[in-house]
N, C-alpha and C positions, 0 to 999 in steps of 0.2 A: 303567414307565418305562425307556427304554433310553439310554445315553450312549456310542455308540460314535462318532458323527460328530464329527469335529474341529473346533475352533471357529475360524473363518476368516472374514474380514469379506466376502471376495467368491467363497468357495470352498465347495462342499460335499465333504467327503472321507472317504472309508472307507479305514482301513489295515488291511490284514490281511483274509483270507477269512473269512467268517462264515457258514457255511451255513444255520445255524438262524435267521438274520435277512435271508436273500437277498430274500424276498417284501417286507419292509420296505424294502430298499435299492432294490429294482426300482421302488418307488413313488417313494422320494425321488430318484432319478436318472431320471426321466421327463424327456422333451424333447418340444417341439411348436412350432408357429408359428401357432396359431389356425386352421389349416384341417385340420391333421392333427398326430398325436403318437403316441408310442409310450412304454413303460414301458422301465426301463433293463435289459432283456433282455441277455443273451450274444449275441454276434454267431455263436459255434459252436453246435454241438449241445450241449443240456444236459440231463442225466439226474436233476438234484435237483429240489428243491421250488421251483416256479416258477409264476407266472402271465404266460403269455406274452400280451404286448396292443400292438397296433397299431392305431389308430383314426383315422378320417375324419370331421370335422365334418359335421352334418347327415344321414349315412347311418345308418339305424336298422332295426330290424325288429319287428314287433309280436307278441312272444312271448306265445302264449296264456297267459291268465291260470291260475293254479294257487292255488284256494282250496279249502277243504274243504266249504264250503256257498255256495250262491248265492243272491243277492238281487237284486230289481228294480233297475236302476240301475249295477250293477256293470261297469266296463269290461271288454271282451271280452280286452284285451290289457294287457301291460305292456310299453312300448316299450324297447328295449335298443339301447343303442350297440354296434356291431358290432366284435368283434375282426377285423380287417381284414388285409390281404396284409402280411407279414413282408417288409420290404425290405432289410434289414442282413445277412440270412443268409448265413454261409459255413460250408460243412461241411468239416472239415479232417482230413487224416491226415497223420501224422510218422512215416517209417520204419514204416508199417503200423498204428500206433497212433492211434485216433480220438482226438481232441483234445476234452476235456469237462472244463470246471471241476469238476465233482461227480464225476469218475470216480477210482477208485483208482488208476488208471494215470498220471495228472497230479498229481504230489506236488507240492503248491504251496509256495514258499519264501517268494516276496514277492507281495502283491498290493495294489494300489491302485486305486480307483474314484474319480473326481473329477468334479464338476459345476462348470464353468467359467460363473459367473453372470453375470460381466462381459461375456464375451464370446460366450456361448450357445452352449457345446459340451460333449458329455460326453467324456470320456477314461477310459482304464484301461489299465494296465500289469500283465502277469502274468508272473513268472518261476516255472519249474518244471521238472521233471525227469521223464523217462520211465523206464520199466522198464529200459531198455537203458543207462541212465546218462546219456544226451544231455540236456544244460540248454538250455532253451529261454527264449526273451522273445518274447512279444507285445504290441504296443502298439496301441491302437485309439483313433479320435477320430471322432466323429459329430454331425451336426446336422440338423434340420429347418429348412431356410434361411427366414429372416424375410422376405426380398425375393422368393425364387422358392419360391412357397407350396406348389407340387406337387413338390418337390425334395427329396430326402434325400442327403446327402453323407458318405461314409465312408472314412477313411484307415486302412490296417490293416499293420502291419509285423511280419514274423517275423526271427528270428535265432538263432544257435546257437552251440555251444562246438565243434560238430565237424560235418562233412558230414553233410547230413540230405536225404532225399528227401521232396517235399512233393506232396501231392495234396489239391486244393481244388476245391469246386464253390461257386462264387460265384453265389447264386441268389435267385430272388424265390420267396415260398411263399405260396400262396393254400391251402394245406390246413389252415385254422383254425377254430377251433370257440370258442364263448363257455363259459366254465366256469360262467356263471350261467344257462344255458339251462335253462328251466322242465321240458322234457321231452327234453333232450339232443337236441334239434333242429340239424341242420346249416343255417345261415341263407344259406349262398351255394351257387350251381350256377356250374360252370365253362361257357364258351360256346367260347372258342377261344383258341389260343396260336400264336405263329410267332416268326420272327426277320426283322427288317427289314433292309434296306440299311444298312451301316454296322455290321453285327453287333449288333443291339440285339434281345435276346430281349424279349418281352412276353405278357403274359397278360391275356384280358378275361375277367371274371366279373360275376354280377350278384346281387342278393339276392333270395330268393324273396318272394313276396307284394307287397312295397313296389318291387320292380323297379329299384332303384338300379344302375347301371352302373358300373364301376370298371375301369381299365387300369392294370397296374404294367408297367414296361419298366425295363431298366438298360443301361448302356454302363460297362465297366471295362476295366483295365488292368493289367499286373503287369509289373515291372521288377526287375531285381537289379543294382545300381549302374548304373543307366542303361540297361541292356541290356533291350529289351523282350522278354517270354515269350510263347510262342505260346499261344494259348486255343482250344479247341474249343466250339461252342455247341450247346444242346439245349434242346428245348422239349417238355412235355407238357400235360396240361389244368390241373394245378394246380401246375406247378413249371417254371421256365425260367430259364437261367441259363450261365454259361460255366466250363469245366473247365481245370483248372490242372495240368499233372503236370511237376515240374522238381526239379533238384538244387541244394541250395543249401550253398555252401563255408561252413567255419566263418568267423565274425568278418564275413561278409557279411550284408545285408539285403535280403529280400524286400520289395518295396513292392506293395502292391495298392490300387487307387484304385477306388472303386465311387460311380457316379452314379445314382439311382433316382428315376424319375418315378412319382407316385401320382396319377391323374387320376380325377376324378368326374365324372358327368353334371350335377351342379350347377353346374360351372364351364365345361365342354366339350362339344361336339356328339360325341356316340358315333362318329359316321363319320368325324369327324377326331382320332379318340384317337392313333391310329398316329403321324400327321403332327404333331399338337402333342407327343407325347412326343419325337418325333426331333427337332425344332427345341430344346426345352427340353434334351436330353441333349447333342446336338450343342455348342451353346453352353456347357454345364457342361464338357464335356471340353475345350473349346478354352481356358477359363479356368484349368481345373485346380483341384484341391482346395484348394491354398494359398490362391488368389486369392479363391475362394469362402468360407473361412474368415474371410480377411479382410474381405470383404464382410459376413458374417455378423456379425464384430465392431463394424462400423460400424453395422450397423442397431441392435444392441442399445445402442451409445453412445450413439445418438438416444434411445432410449427411456429409457435411465438419466439423460439430460440433464433429461429432464422429470419422471421419476417416482422418482428415486432418494430416500431419506432417509438422511441421514448422523447417525450417533449416537457421540458421542466418549466413552470412558471405560467402555464395556460392550459388548465384541465379541459375547458370546451373542445380546444384543439387536439389534444390528447385525445379525449373520449371518441371524438370525430375519427382521426385517423384509424383507431383501432377497431371502432364499428366498421369502417370500410374494409379493412382488412379481414377481419373476422367474415363478414358477407362473402367476401371474394373466395376464401378457402373453403367455404360451406357451398358455394355454388361449383366450383371445379378444382380439382385436385391434380389433374393432369395424367393420371394412371390408364386412361381410356382414350385412345384417339379417334374412335367414334362420337365422342361427346365434344361439346363446345360450350359457349357461354352466352346464355340469352340475356337480353337487356333488363330482365327482372328475375332472373335466375330461378330459383324455387319460391319467390315472394309473392307472385301474381301471375294472372293470364294475359295481361297486355302485352301486345307485340308477338304473342303467339308462342314465347319462349325460343324463338328461331335465332340463328346466327346472323349478325350484321356486320359491317366492316369496323364496329367497335373492337372487335377482337383483335386485329392487328394493330390499329392505331392508338388503342388506349390500354387493352388487358395485355398484350404481350410484354411491352416493357416491364410492368410489374412482375410478371412471373419469370422474366429474365433476371431481374434483381434479386428475387426471394425464393426461388426454388431452384431445384436440380434441373439442368439444362435440357432434360428428356420432357419436362412439363411443356415449355415453349415448343420443343420440337414436334411434339403432339399436335399442339395447335397448327402449326405448319403443314404437317401430315395431313391433318383433317381436310386442307384444302388441296393439296396434291391428290389424294384420292377421289376427289370431286371434280377432278379437271376434264374429264369426258362430258361431264353434265354441264360444265361452263363453257364447253365446245358448243354443245348442243343449244345451249342458250343464246350465244351469239348465232348460230345458224337460224333460230327461229325470227331473230330480227333481220336476217338478210345479210349477215357478216360471216364468211366461211373461211375456206384455205386454212384450216387449224386454228382460227381466232378464237379467243375464250373472253366471255364476259361472264365474271362471277356475279351470281345473284346479289341483289340487295337484301334478301330475306329468304334463308333456306334452312330446310332440316337434313337433306339428302343431297344437296347440290343442285337441285332444280329450283328456279326462281317462283316464288310464291307471293310475291307482293303485288297487290291489285291496284296501285294508284298509278296512273299513266306516268306523270311527272317524276316518280321515284323509278318504278319498274324499268322504262325506256332510257331515262335521262339522266338520273343520278349515279352517272358510271365512273365517277371518281373512285368508287369502290374497288375498281380494278387496281388502281394504284395503290391502294391501300395494302393489297394482297402482296404485290411486288416489294412495297416498303417494308413489310413484315419479313420479308425474306433479307433484304438489305439488313434490317435492325438486328435480326438474329444472329447473322453471320459476322456482323462487324462486333458484336457484343460477345459472342461465345467463341468465336475463332474457329469455328466449326466450318470450314472451307469446304469439307466433303459433302457438306448438304447438297451444295449447289450442282455437282456431277450426279449424285445420286437421286434428287428429286427436282431441286428448285430450278434448273435451268428449263426444264419443260414448261413449267408454268410462266417464268419469264418470257420464254419464246412466243407463248399463246397469248399473252397479254400485249406483248409488243404488236404482234400481227393484228391484235384488234385495235389498238390505236393508229395503226398504218392505214387501215381501211375506214376509221371513223372520222379522220381530218377530211378537210376540202380543201382544194388549191384555189385561192381567191386571187384573180387575174389583176383586179384594181390594186391590192395590197402587195401583189408578188410575194405572199406569204402562205402559210398554212394555216386554216382555220378550224375552230371547232365550233359546229353548229347545234343548236336544239339541245341544250343541256340543263340540268340543274345541279349546282354545286352544293357544298354544305349547307348553305344557305338556303333552306326549303321554302323561305319566304319569296323566292325568285325561281320562277319555273320557266322551261323552254326558251333560256337566253342563249345568246350567241357568245363565245369566246368569254366563258368564265375563266378569270386569271388562274385560278387555283387549279383546275381541271387542265388547261393547256400546258401550265409549268410542270404539273406532276406527269402528264403524257409525255412530254419531252424528255424529263427524267428518266422513266421508265424504258424509253426507247434507247438511251445512251447507256444505263446500266445493264439491260439485257444483252447489248452488243459487247460491253466490257466483261461481263461473265462469260458470253459465249467464246469469245477470244480466250480468256483464261482456261477454260474447260478444253479447248482445241488443242493448247499447246500443253498443259499440265495434266490431262486426263484424257488422253487420245483414244483410249478403248471405249471410256463412257461417251466421248463424242461421235464416235461411229455408231454407238447404239442410239442415242438420241438423234443424230442425223436421219438416220434410216426411219425412227419412229416417227419423226414429226414430217418427212418429206422435205428436208432443208434444201434452200437454194441461196446460195451466195450472194446473189444480187438483192437480198432482201436487207442485208445491213446496210447497203449504200443509201437504199431507200430510207431506212430508220434516221441514218445520220443527215439526209437532207432534212427530213421532217424536224428533227430535234434544232438543227442548226437555223431554221428559217420559220419556226413556229412565231405566230402573231400573239402578242401580249399587249391588250388594251391598256393604255397609258393615258393621263390627263396632260396634255402640251403644256398647260401653265405651272402647274404643281409638280410634274414629275411623278406622282402618285400612279402605282399600279391599282386600275380599276377592277372591281369585281366583277364587270362583264360591261360589252358595249352598252353605251347608252345611261351608265349608272349616274353620270354628271347630269342628266336630264332630270333627275328626282328633285323633288324640293327637300333639301337636306337640315331637317328639324331635328335637334339630337332629343334622345330619349328623354333627358332631364325634363323637358318641356311637355311631355304627356301628361295628360291627368291619371293619378294612380287608379280612379275609377274604371280606367280603359285598360288596365293591365290585369293578367296577361293580354295581349291584343288578340291572339289567337282565339281567344273565348268571347271577345267583345265587337270585333271588327268583322266585317266581311271578307270573305277570301280575295275578291276584286281589288277591295282596299289596301290588303295587306300587300298585294303583288305590286301595286302602284306606288306603295310608300318605299321609303330608303330603310326601312328597319330589317334589322340582320338578325335572323333565328339565333345563330352559332358562328364560332370564328370561320371565315372564308377564305379571305385573303391571308388573314393570321394564321390560319390554318398552315398555309403554305411556309409562312415564316417560321412556325413551329418545327415542321418537318426540316426544312432547308436552311436553318440560321445562320450556318456557316456562309451562304452564299450571298449575304447582305451585311453590310456595316452596321454598327449599333445605332447611327444616326439615322440610316434608312428605316429601320425597325421602329425608332421613336416616333417618326413621323407619320409612318402606317398606322401605328397604335393609337395615337392621338387623333387621327382621322376616322377610323373605323369603330375604335371600342364606344364613343359616344353614341353610336348610331345603331349599337348592338342590344338587343333586349335580353338575350340570354334565356330564351324560351325552350331550349336545349340543353338537358342536363351535362352535355358534352362541351358546353362552352365555357364556364367559369376557370375549367382548370388549364386549358390553353392560354387564356388570358392571364392567369395568375404567374404562370412560367414566364410569359413574354414581359410581363410587368418588372419582374424581378430583373430580368435582362436589360428591359430599358431604364433602370434606376428610379421604379415607381414602386417603393416598398409598400405604402399604404393601399394601393390598388391591389397589388399582390397579395396581401393578408386578407383583404375584403374578400376576393375572389376565391382565396384558400378556404374561409369559413362557409363560403356559399357551396362550395362541392364537397367539402368534408361534412357539414351538418345540412346538406339538402334535403336528406330524409328526416333526420331526427328533429328538425324543425319545419318540416313540410313546407318548405321555402315555394315550390311550384304548385302548392295545392293539388300535388296528385300521387301522395305516398299511399294513399288509400288504395290505389289500383297495384301497389308493389315497390319494392324500392329500386333504385337507379344503379343495378350492379355493374354493369360495364362502365359506366362514369366513375363509380367508387375508384377503379385503377386509376384514374386521374387525379384522385386526391394524393395517392401515393407519388404519382409524378410530379406533383406540385410542390412537395417536399424533396425528393431526390434531385429532380432536375430544376425547380424552382430555387427553394432556401438553400439547399446544399449546392446548388450550381452543378450537379453531375453531368457530364458529356464523355462521349467517346470520341477521341479524335487521333486518328492514325491507329497505332497498336496500344493506346494509353487511356486511362482513366483521367480525367481533369475535374478538379472541384473549385468553385468560385462561391464561398459562402456567403449568405447574406440574411442572417437570421432576423425573424420579425422582432419588434422592440421588446414584446412581453416574454420573449422564449429566452430562458436562462441557458438552456442547452438543449441540443438534439443529437440524439444518437440512434444509429442503426445499421444492420449487417448487410453487406451486398457481396453476391456473387459477381465474379467477372474472369472468365478464362481460365477456370481451374483454381482461383483463389478465391478465399472467403475473407472480406475485409470487415472490421467494426470501425465506424467512423463515429467519432464523438466530437461536435462542434460546440464550442463557447466563444463569446467575442473575445478576440485577439488569444486564444489558446485553443488549439486543436489536438486530437490524437487519432493516430491511425494504427490500428493493431492488425497484424497478417495473422489470423487464425490459421489458416490452411492454404498449401500450395506452395510454391517456391518464391524466392525473392522477386519482389515487384517494384515498378517506378510507376509513381502518380504524381500529378501536378496539383498543385492547390495554391490558387491565386496567382497563377503563372508560374510558381516555383517549383522546380523539379526535386522531388522527395524520394529517396531510396528508402523502401521499408523491407527488410530482411524476413525471411519466413521466420514464423513465430515470434516476432518481436513487435515493440511498441515504439512508435515514433511521436515525440511530443514537438509541437510547432508553436510559435509564438506569433 
């Protein structure tokens, strides 16, 4: 755990140069706009420990799978989000010395890096001495613009205590590689470069195999006290830019403004790349950097108006939730159904930037509450559009007849994960896709999504479960063999309780929605039935499986068991492990982990989170007290579920402990892996711990319910929430709450079991 980031409600700040923590800081200070993003790398040349990273949403490469032994059904590749063109680069010499934060020639005196979350920009201030005694100050400020999605903006200022000579190459760098490349391949190939009218250097390159085409272009200007400095322009296949050579008098400031366009063929026709870049950059230059930072701040103000969570009395908690919300909206804005949310977003290369079940289980609730319904609808459409690929994935594993197995990891719908216990066995991800449809419909009231798109997905998923189960003659029940649950520290188990319970629920829900569409949307049903080759006998089988599913249960305690044989393990609580052995994934053999009782993340408790209303509070408490002490939380997805359930189980101290763990997971580098990138998808879980945990928000029937239970340190919690056409602002204090109906008609909500009418446009005070 690290504790070097200053506590501030709206800012992430690093004071002092910490070279040993630079990769962690690069992750924390990442910026993005939903279409592109980059790590908080230095603008100048940097010779220290670094993970250079600039990324473009939807642009990927099928990196050949690297496994020790091959089995039928293995994916041929692992999709990688690509380290793409560096648009912020400036190579700088002063008095002949190359400027490099990690170089011994640059003796740092003062260093500050800050991420302004309120206005959406990354800033840096650096004061240092050169070997000749010259004292320099460099200030920079940059953003990926939220309104102009292909635009990066950089302000760069240099000043000195004596006259200096400045040589700078303000350039675009396409000579990039992925550090996680399986075979050290270069994923890009250069095509052409040039300088267009208006002094716009540009580079055009494309990915190998997948053929994504990208153009980078820039316009820049330099001035001293308002006097323009002359620039010369250059271009090579992998580098294009502008050269500056000038003298700067003591006490004066050299101002450099750089405007960069990063265009991909996902959004622009390649034959119009140059003209589109010219149009964008000419407009940017005309507006100027200051005006663009103002419009950036305005765009973020609109996001914060809808998505902010205000916590009074606990600045560490406040900073944590805002950092999580900020990174989520930098990663995904929902305006493109072809994009999704990678576990690291635009902050690193780990996990390939691909889509996991995290999206439906964790991210969807966040966007349902904080954004227009079209945003979460696009997350569902992403899966609908990949249904054919999911059906192919099931066929590769020998399950056909229109059954679908959605991939554990994907960019385009194909499975691209290469660990057998995940690829073949962690099939609970199918249930998360179905649950996402259920969650969306009950929350938005958009029932029409089911006949339009959702039912086809639900039928295909139900068909998969109906073929994946086996009939156990000795038990006289249906069983599920050879699976891996959310707890990935258990592989190839039989009857994982969560998977069995989720499968039965999927079968019932698919049948229920099928009947709804049949009777309420008969024309849609005719279209769907013809398309999927429907046979009415299928629902009878689904009902039989759902009614006769086997759930492993301990006969003595009545506890649901994570899987068959769980009680055969030596049940030693995590508290008895030596800290030197944590995390166990880094210190134990895999064999030892598999034989242990230790749980990576919520497994049975994940089922209680999804289906809380199926169980009474006492049943929840008993299972929480049994499983939580055995859970090592070595998945970032685990603490938020435990926090929410701890509130429901009446364990406020545990709830707050797990809230801080998820909210500050990256800010304090709790799992010692933030250097690889931030945990973007689990950040949505931080929002859930507040909305579903401390505010107790649930959807039951047609209504919102709240059961507030604020942590002891919190004096006030306030946030805004969308629900079925209404926008509510909720302000919670101990013993005094306020509901403000900002948008939509009259609404009925329940607070601590009490029915509350909130007329349109009005505020209601609750004692």
